MDAnalysis code that builds the backbone (N, CA, C; Angstrom):
import MDAnalysis as mda
import numpy as np

u = mda.Universe.empty(255, n_residues=85, atom_resindex=np.repeat(np.arange(85), 3), trajectory=True)
u.add_TopologyAttr("name", ["N", "CA", "C"] * 85)
u.add_TopologyAttr("resid", np.arange(1, 86))
u.add_TopologyAttr("resname", ["MET", "ALA", "SER", "ASN", "GLU", "GLU", "ILE", "GLU", "THR", "LEU", "MET", "ALA", "ARG", "VAL", "ASP", "LEU", "GLY", "ASP", "ARG", "HIS", "ALA", "PHE", "LYS", "THR", "LEU", "HIS", "SER", "LEU", "VAL", "ALA", "GLY", "GLN", "LEU", "MET", "ALA", "VAL", "ALA", "MET", "ARG", "ILE", "VAL", "LYS", "ASP", "GLN", "GLY", "ALA", "ALA", "GLU", "ASP", "VAL", "VAL", "GLN", "ASP", "VAL", "PHE", "VAL", "GLY", "PHE", "TRP", "ASN", "LYS", "ALA", "SER", "ASP", "LEU", "ASN", "THR", "PRO", "SER", "ARG", "LYS", "THR", "LEU", "GLY", "TRP", "LEU", "CYS", "VAL", "VAL", "THR", "ARG", "ASN", "ARG", "ALA", "LEU"])
u.atoms.positions = np.array([
    [0.373, -2.783, -16.202],
    [-0.416, -2.793, -14.980],
    [-0.534, -4.223, -14.466],
    [-0.344, -4.384, -13.203],
    [-0.380, -5.702, -12.587],
    [-1.817, -6.141, -12.337],
    [-2.014, -7.432, -12.352],
    [-3.341, -7.978, -12.060],
    [-3.578, -7.962, -10.552],
    [-4.837, -8.027, -10.173],
    [-5.178, -8.102, -8.748],
    [-4.550, -9.327, -8.103],
    [-4.518, -10.420, -8.838],
    [-3.933, -11.658, -8.306],
    [-2.441, -11.467, -8.025],
    [-1.741, -10.806, -8.942],
    [-0.306, -10.570, -8.752],
    [-0.064, -9.674, -7.532],
    [-0.883, -8.649, -7.380],
    [-0.745, -7.749, -6.238],
    [-1.025, -8.486, -4.935],
    [-2.067, -9.303, -4.915],
    [-2.377, -10.086, -3.710],
    [-1.237, -11.030, -3.364],
    [-0.639, -11.642, -4.369],
    [0.486, -12.552, -4.141],
    [1.669, -11.792, -3.551],
    [1.964, -10.628, -4.111],
    [3.061, -9.816, -3.581],
    [2.788, -9.407, -2.136],
    [1.550, -9.028, -1.846],
    [1.206, -8.623, -0.486],
    [1.339, -9.787, 0.486],
    [0.987, -10.978, 0.043],
    [1.146, -12.162, 0.899],
    [2.626, -12.440, 1.153],
    [3.464, -12.215, 0.145],
    [4.902, -12.415, 0.313],
    [5.497, -11.363, 1.246],
    [4.961, -10.148, 1.181],
    [5.412, -9.104, 2.105],
    [5.091, -9.516, 3.535],
    [3.938, -10.137, 3.734],
    [3.572, -10.650, 5.067],
    [4.637, -11.584, 5.624],
    [5.360, -12.247, 4.734],
    [6.406, -13.191, 5.140],
    [7.777, -12.525, 5.239],
    [7.816, -11.206, 5.030],
    [9.068, -10.468, 5.162],
    [9.899, -10.396, 3.896],
    [9.301, -10.629, 2.751],
    [10.013, -10.625, 1.473],
    [10.243, -9.186, 1.001],
    [11.484, -8.722, 1.113],
    [11.825, -7.345, 0.741],
    [11.695, -7.104, -0.758],
    [12.048, -8.085, -1.556],
    [11.933, -7.941, -3.009],
    [10.463, -7.770, -3.407],
    [9.584, -8.535, -2.778],
    [8.153, -8.408, -3.057],
    [7.661, -7.015, -2.653],
    [8.176, -6.500, -1.548],
    [7.792, -5.170, -1.086],
    [8.197, -4.108, -2.109],
    [9.426, -4.214, -2.597],
    [9.924, -3.259, -3.594],
    [9.100, -3.344, -4.883],
    [8.809, -4.562, -5.309],
    [8.013, -4.754, -6.521],
    [6.604, -4.204, -6.333],
    [5.998, -4.495, -5.188],
    [4.659, -3.981, -4.888],
    [4.659, -2.455, -4.919],
    [5.646, -1.869, -4.293],
    [5.731, -0.411, -4.263],
    [5.788, 0.156, -5.679],
    [6.623, -0.428, -6.522],
    [6.755, 0.096, -7.884],
    [5.469, -0.081, -8.691],
    [4.681, -1.088, -8.358],
    [3.446, -1.344, -9.100],
    [2.271, -0.473, -8.660],
    [2.192, -0.154, -7.370],
    [0.970, 0.501, -6.879],
    [1.168, 1.881, -6.284],
    [2.387, 2.323, -6.103],
    [2.609, 3.633, -5.469],
    [1.917, 4.755, -6.242],
    [1.935, 4.692, -7.558],
    [1.284, 5.723, -8.360],
    [-0.213, 5.790, -8.120],
    [-0.838, 4.638, -8.009],
    [-2.282, 4.610, -7.756],
    [-2.604, 5.147, -6.360],
    [-1.776, 4.779, -5.390],
    [-2.008, 5.270, -4.033],
    [-1.749, 6.771, -3.957],
    [-0.776, 7.235, -4.733],
    [-0.492, 8.660, -4.786],
    [-1.707, 9.421, -5.324],
    [-2.355, 8.874, -6.332],
    [-3.546, 9.508, -6.900],
    [-4.665, 9.586, -5.864],
    [-4.834, 8.534, -5.079],
    [-5.850, 8.537, -4.022],
    [-5.541, 9.633, -3.010],
    [-4.290, 9.685, -2.567],
    [-3.897, 10.687, -1.574],
    [-4.020, 12.110, -2.126],
    [-3.621, 12.314, -3.380],
    [-3.682, 13.646, -3.980],
    [-5.113, 14.176, -4.068],
    [-6.066, 13.292, -4.343],
    [-7.459, 13.734, -4.426],
    [-7.949, 14.289, -3.092],
    [-7.342, 13.839, -2.011],
    [-7.794, 14.262, -0.689],
    [-6.973, 15.439, -0.161],
    [-5.652, 15.325, -0.196],
    [-4.824, 16.359, 0.427],
    [-4.478, 17.504, -0.514],
    [-4.543, 17.246, -1.822],
    [-4.308, 18.269, -2.843],
    [-2.948, 18.966, -2.710],
    [-1.958, 18.237, -2.238],
    [-0.600, 18.759, -2.105],
    [0.378, 17.611, -2.357],
    [1.280, 17.809, -3.299],
    [2.215, 16.753, -3.714],
    [3.030, 16.216, -2.535],
    [3.625, 17.110, -1.770],
    [4.461, 16.684, -0.648],
    [3.673, 15.928, 0.411],
    [2.500, 16.440, 0.735],
    [1.661, 15.777, 1.739],
    [1.200, 14.410, 1.240],
    [0.873, 14.320, -0.044],
    [0.446, 13.038, -0.615],
    [1.593, 12.025, -0.587],
    [2.801, 12.485, -0.894],
    [3.965, 11.596, -0.833],
    [4.174, 11.087, 0.589],
    [3.987, 11.972, 1.576],
    [4.116, 11.566, 2.982],
    [3.075, 10.514, 3.349],
    [1.852, 10.706, 2.872],
    [0.782, 9.738, 3.144],
    [1.150, 8.371, 2.575],
    [1.573, 8.345, 1.315],
    [1.899, 7.069, 0.671],
    [3.082, 6.410, 1.373],
    [4.080, 7.190, 1.733],
    [5.219, 6.626, 2.460],
    [4.762, 6.037, 3.789],
    [3.901, 6.748, 4.486],
    [3.385, 6.276, 5.765],
    [2.613, 4.966, 5.603],
    [1.834, 4.873, 4.535],
    [1.080, 3.642, 4.260],
    [2.044, 2.471, 4.048],
    [3.075, 2.675, 3.232],
    [4.008, 1.585, 2.959],
    [4.835, 1.206, 4.181],
    [5.285, 2.189, 4.936],
    [6.045, 1.885, 6.153],
    [5.160, 1.122, 7.140],
    [3.934, 1.588, 7.293],
    [3.001, 0.901, 8.191],
    [2.700, -0.515, 7.730],
    [2.557, -0.680, 6.412],
    [2.286, -2.012, 5.878],
    [3.468, -2.942, 6.134],
    [4.675, -2.457, 5.916],
    [5.856, -3.292, 6.151],
    [5.972, -3.655, 7.628],
    [5.796, -2.676, 8.492],
    [5.978, -2.914, 9.930],
    [4.897, -3.792, 10.534],
    [3.708, -3.791, 9.945],
    [2.592, -4.554, 10.510],
    [2.051, -5.582, 9.535],
    [2.868, -6.000, 8.580],
    [2.393, -6.892, 7.517],
    [1.756, -8.160, 8.057],
    [2.334, -8.736, 9.074],
    [1.788, -10.000, 9.587],
    [0.935, -9.789, 10.834],
    [0.556, -8.556, 11.121],
    [-0.278, -8.227, 12.275],
    [-1.633, -8.921, 12.170],
    [-2.106, -9.428, 13.251],
    [-3.388, -10.133, 13.257],
    [-4.575, -9.199, 13.045],
    [-4.380, -7.891, 13.218],
    [-5.478, -6.939, 13.053],
    [-5.746, -6.581, 11.598],
    [-4.869, -7.004, 10.687],
    [-5.092, -6.730, 9.271],
    [-5.708, -7.965, 8.629],
    [-6.481, -7.765, 7.589],
    [-7.117, -8.925, 6.949],
    [-6.078, -9.868, 6.350],
    [-6.364, -11.146, 6.354],
    [-5.416, -12.116, 5.808],
    [-5.332, -12.013, 4.292],
    [-6.392, -11.578, 3.647],
    [-6.401, -11.421, 2.194],
    [-6.385, -9.939, 1.869],
    [-5.188, -9.414, 1.704],
    [-5.033, -7.993, 1.412],
    [-5.072, -7.791, -0.096],
    [-5.681, -6.684, -0.512],
    [-5.845, -6.393, -1.930],
    [-5.438, -4.941, -2.196],
    [-5.389, -4.587, -3.467],
    [-5.136, -3.192, -3.830],
    [-6.236, -2.310, -3.263],
    [-7.460, -2.787, -3.283],
    [-8.563, -2.026, -2.708],
    [-8.339, -1.730, -1.240],
    [-7.828, -2.714, -0.520],
    [-7.531, -2.534, 0.904],
    [-6.471, -1.453, 1.077],
    [-5.413, -1.497, 0.260],
    [-4.366, -0.475, 0.332],
    [-4.923, 0.912, 0.017],
    [-5.841, 0.995, -0.938],
    [-6.458, 2.275, -1.281],
    [-7.277, 2.825, -0.120],
    [-7.984, 1.962, 0.577],
    [-8.769, 2.387, 1.740],
    [-7.836, 2.870, 2.850],
    [-6.750, 2.156, 3.089],
    [-5.782, 2.577, 4.104],
    [-5.208, 3.940, 3.724],
    [-4.885, 4.130, 2.460],
    [-4.346, 5.405, 1.975],
    [-5.358, 6.520, 2.174],
    [-6.597, 6.260, 1.808],
    [-7.658, 7.259, 1.983],
    [-7.795, 7.650, 3.442],
    [-7.818, 6.651, 4.313],
    [-7.965, 6.925, 5.745],
    [-6.793, 7.734, 6.290],
    [-5.588, 7.417, 5.866],
    [-4.415, 8.174, 6.319],
    [-4.456, 9.602, 5.790],
    [-4.910, 9.769, 4.578],
    [-4.972, 11.107, 3.981],
    [-6.003, 11.989, 4.694],
    [-7.090, 11.362, 5.131],
    [-8.114, 12.125, 5.844],
    [-7.616, 12.549, 7.207],
])
């Protein structure tokens, strides 16, 4: 399991367009985000769609000024929860 600091560092690198950091981040946290989505939608396929949507949105808007400059796993979990709802 990755530390919060490692996840924050990866997220900051994703903000800079680092594809390797994005892939690493996905492999580290996708399972946790899937668990968040599953608790809400209660369907494997729908939860996978939610998590994919979160990651695509994060990649496309990583450096967007509307997102907090210090992104954390908690922030990703909140985004996942909101998308699932």
